[in-house]
N, C-alpha and C positions, 0 to 999 in steps of 0.2 A: 504493500500500500504506500509506504514511504517513497519507494522508487517511482511509483506512478505519479505521486504528487510532485516529485522533483522534475519529472519529464514534462508534466503540464506547466509547471512554473517556468521551465526553460523555454517551452514553446510560446508561452505568453510574452516572455521577455523578447524573444525574437520577433514576434508580431509587432510589439511596441517599436522596436528598432526599425523594422521595415516600414512602419507607418510614419516615421519621422524623416523629413527631408532636410538635408543640409546643403548649403552652397559651397562649403569647404570640401576639398578632396578627401576621400576616405583615408584613414590611417594606414600607412604601409604602402599606399599606392604610389606609382611613379609621379614625381612632382610635376604639376601642370606648368607649362611655359606659355606665357602670353607675350605676343609681340606688339609693341606700341610704335606706330609710325606717325610722325607729325611733320609739320613744316616750319621753317624758320627757327633753327636751333638757337640762334642768338637772341631771339625775341622773348622777352620775359613772360609774355602771355603763355607761350608754349612751354616754357620752363616751369611755370606754375602748374600747367596741365600734367607734365611729366611727374612732378612731385606728388600730385594728388594720386596718380596711378601707382607710383612706387609705394606710397603709404598704404593704399588699399591692398596691394599685392602682399605686402608684409603682414598686414592684418589677417588676410585670408590664407596665408601659408602657401602662396604660389610664387613661381619665379617669373621675372619680367625682363624682357630684352627691349631696349629702347634705341630707336634710330630716327634721324630726321634729315631734312635738306636745309641747306643754309639759306637759299633764296626761295621765297614763297612761289616764285614763278617757274621753278625747275621741276615741272611735272614728270619729265622723262627720268630724272634721277630718282624721284619717289617711286616710280614704277619699278625701277631696279631694286629698290629697297624691299619691295614686296617679294620679289623673287629671292632675294638674300634671306629674308625671314623664313620663307618656305624651305629653302635649302638647309637652314639651321634646325628645322624640325619643330617650329613652334606649334602649339595646339590650337591657338586662336589668334586672330589679328584684330587689333583695335587701331583704327586709322582716321586721321584728320586729313582729308585729301587736299592736295594743291589744285587738282583739276577735278571738277565734278563729273566730267565725261571721260577724260583720258585714263582715269584710274580703274575703270570698269573692266577692261580686258585683262590686266594683270591680276585683279582680284578674282576673276573667273577661275584662274588656276587654283586658288585657295579653295574655292567652293567645290571644284571638281575633286580635290583631295579631302573633302569632308571637313574642312577647317572653317569654323564659324568666322564671319566677318562682322565686326561691330563698328559702325560708322559714327564718328563723333565730330562736333564742331561745324564742319562744312558738309552739307548734305550731298551725297552722290546723286547724280542726275537720275530721276525716276524713269525718264523716257529711255535713256541709254541702258539703264539696268534692265528694264523690261525687254528691250530689244535683244540684249545678249543673254537674258535669263539669270542675271545676278539677283540674289535675294539676301541682302544683308539681314542679320538677325534683328537689328533694331537701329534706329537713328537716335543719338543722344545729343541734344543741342538746344540752343535758344530759338525763339521766334525772332529772326534778324530784322524782318520788316517792322514788327511791333517795336523792337528796341530802337531802331533808327527813327521811327515815327515819333517816339517819346522825346528823344533828344532834339530832333528837328523842330518839334512843336515848341519846346522850351526856347530854342534859338529864335524861331519866328516871332514869338511873343516879345522878346527883347529887341529884335530888329525893327519890328513895327513901332515900338515905343521910341526908338532912336529916330526913325524916319519922320514921325509926327503924323498927326491926324490928316487923312486925305492924301498923303504923299505915297509915291510908289516905293516899296521896299524890295531891294534886290539882293540875291545871294549867289554864291558860287558853290558848286558841288565837286568834291574830289572823290572819285570812285575807286573801288578796288579793281581787281583783275576782271575785265569784262568776260561774261560767260560763266563765271564761277558762281555757284548757287548763292553763297552768303553775300557776295558783292552785289548781285542783282537784287536780292531781297532788301539790302540796305538802301540801294538806290531807290527802289520802289517805296520804301518807308519815307525817305527824304522827300520824294516828289509828292507823295500823298499829303504829308504835313504842310508843304508849301502851298499846295492847291487849296487845302482847307483854310489856311490862314490868309490866302490872297497875297502871297509873297511871290515875286517873279524870280525865276531861275535865269540869271543872266548868262551863265556859261557852266558847262559840266565837262570834266575831263578825267580820264583814268590816270592815276599815278602808281598803280600796281602795288599798293600797300607800302610804298617806299618813301622814306623821309626826304631824301635828296630829290627824287623825281617830283615829289609834292611841292617842294620849295620852288623848283623851276616852273612847274605848271601854274602854281599860284601867282608867281611874278608875272608870267605872260598874261594870265586872265585878268589880273588887276590892272595891267597896263591898258588892256582893251576895254575894261569896265571899271573905271576909277570911282564910280559912284556906288559900288556895292557896299552893303553894310554887314554882311555875314558870310561865313564859309562853313559848309557842312562837310565833314571829313568822315569817310567810311571806316577809318581806324585812327587810333591815337598817334601812330607813327607818322601818318600823313598830316595830322593836325600839328605836329611839331614842325614839320616842314613849312606848313602854312604860316605858323607863328614867325618863323625865321624870315619869310618873305614879307610879312606885314611889318615886322620890326625894321627891315631894311628901308621901308617906305615911311617910317616914323608914324605908323598908324595904330600901334598897339593901344587898345582901349577904345578905339573908334570903330573897329570891326569885330563883330561877335564871331568867335571860333568855337566849334564843338567837335568832339570826336566820338570814339567808340572803342571800348576795351578796358578802361580804368587802369592803365599802367601807371607806375610810380611817377614817371616824368610828366605825365599828363596831370596827375593830381597836384604835383608841384606847380605846374603852369596855371592851374585853376586857382590855387592859393595866392599866386602872384597877380592874378587878374588878367593874365595873358590869354586865357581860354575860359570858357564859361560852363561847359558841361561835358560829360562823357557817359558811357554806359558800361556797367559791370555785367559780365555774362558768365562768371563763375567757372573759369577753366579748370581749377583744381577739382571741382565737382564733376566736370565732364570726364576727366581722367579717371577718377575713382569709380564713377558709374560705368565707365567703359570696361574696366577690369572686372567689376562685379557682374556685369552682364555677360562678359565672356565666360566666366566660370559657370554661371547659370545655364548658358547655352550648351556648354560641354556636359553639363549634368542632365541635359534633355528638357530643360524648362522652356516653356513657350513665352517669348518676350513680346511686348507691345511693339507696334510698327514704329511709334515715336515715343521716346522718353524725354519729356520736356525739361529744360533747365531754365530757371527764372532769370530775367534781366532786371536791372535796377538803374534808374537815372541817378547820376551823381553830380551835384552842384557844389558851389562853395559853401553853402549852408550846411551840407552834410559833412564837409571836411573840417569845419570849425566847430561842430557840435551843436549848431543852432538847429531849430526846428526846420525840417526840409521845406523849401518853398513849393516843391512839386510833389504830387502824389506818386508814390513808388508802386505802380501797378505791377502785378505778376512777381513780386518779390516776397520770399519767405523770411527775409532777414529784417530785423528792426533797426540795425545799425549798418552803415555802408561797409561792405567787405573791401578787401584790397586784392586785386588780381595782379596782375603785373603785366601786352598789346598784341594783338594778332589780327590776322585777316579773318 
């Protein structure tokens, strides 16, 4: 009788274990290896993303390999990194693509090898993915159009005040890399906010997320449009280039400049009054969720098509501890986080 009771107890314990699911790999199993591929290794935005991924990997007991490209426009090099990760035998790939379209073909090799693909930050082209049959496990990232609309609406309000009642208010737009999903979404957000506010877009040019290119583009656009009162920049690195161009014309304080990413240098510029606002989009959270989702996918879990990451408008009021002047829609944080610039 005692033996029967022991067998029943053992069976009950096994049933309990079988009924409990864990995202961590089972004890004694081969250590899971996650490959993280991002863009712009020197950009603090992606460095924050990497740190978030490394911290989550350590917490979950998985190994992580990280690699990235120096220039955000080097899509071919990033495609090579996918092949390198596959040759190293990673179990899953977490990627922030430089090209929404060009990355699909190399990622098809991962899918064919039954390696889950987790898309973070910049969304892979849904059209190209459907065309080739690529099915990422999930997309983790912000609503770029909404974030851009928030910061542009803040800028338009300030610009219209500067222009005065009944006067035409004009802005310039510095775009990211044309054709890339997040760049197009941010441009759409900027344009929507300007249309709603009745602010005229005097000129719009791509500076490919780059500070030096942004400075050159801004100087040229200002020469052609000397009466503009604002510059909407699709990332903070380009906003820094715009600031340099505006400074060279002696117009700091006269022209409203906003960015996107909440990097440290942009925060400093906001504190100095050289720039008026930016957008936090939580890169560390993206990195952490990327690793977590990769482990879940490897364990057979079904993931949502989109895993949203909140955005938050950051102004001088937030950085000085005063009550924010703007409502922080879609943010789960009560105090402004610090990320550090990206595309």
